[in-house]
N, C-alpha and C positions, 0 to 999 in steps of 0.2 A: 200068511193067510190066517184069519181068525174066524172062529165059528161059535155061535151061541144057539142054544135051544130055547124056544119060546112057545107059548100057547096062543093060537089065533082061532077064535070061533070054536073052542073046545078041542082043537086038534094040535098035535105037536108039530112044530115047524122048526127049521134051522135057518139062521141068517149067516151067510158066509161073506166075509169081506175078502175078495180074491181077484185074480185076473179074470177079466171077462172080454169078449170080443170087442175090438176097437170101435165098433159101430153102436155100442150100447153103454149105458151107465149101470144098468142092473136088469135083473129079470126075476120072474116069479114062476117056478115050476110046480104046478098043482099036483102032479102025480108023485113027485118026490118030496113034496112039502118043503121046498127049499127056495129061499130068496138069496140071490147073489147080488153083491154090490161091488162096484169097481174099487180096488185097493188104491187107485190113483186119486180118488175123491177125498176131500177133507172139509172140515168145517160145515157150514150151512149146506153146501152142495151134497155132502155125504148124508147129512140128516134128511135133506129133501128126498133123495133117492130111497133111503130106507123107509121113510114114511110113504112114499109113492107105492113101493112094492108091498108094504104092509096093507095098504088100502086095497090093492088088487087082490091080495090073499084073502082078506076078510069079506070083501064085497066084489066078487069076480064079475058081476053083471053091470057094474057101474061103467059108464062111458069113459073113454080115455080123457076126454076134456074135463069131466067131473073129477077124475082122479088127479089130474095135473093141478087143477084149481085148488082142490082141498089140500093136497100135499104142499103146494106153494104157501098157502095161508098158514097151515100148521107149522111148517119149518120156520117161517118168519116169526111167528109168535113164540115158539119154543126157544129159538135162538136169541131173540130179543130179551127173553127172560133169563138169559145167562147159562142155559144148558149147553155144555160142551163135552166133547169126547175127551177122555182123560189124557190122551196124547197131545192135545192142543194146549194143555196147561203145563206140560212138561213133567207130568207125574208118571 
């Protein structure tokens, strides 16, 4: 499991890459200010879920459809521009 602290909308949040229930890829806990992402995801899939949950954290009133669409677009663009997790490059 890995964990990082970040700032979203002026509030301190934590992103945890860890085990999550099999029925989800990630979630966003507003009370605990924590985003969880499945440790089983890699590459563009992990990026997409991180972005998806970040969008939920920053704009909780957005519809799920808008969040999915925006996260898909962002993940595709960021990944196409060569951004990778350090473990993907063998570092």
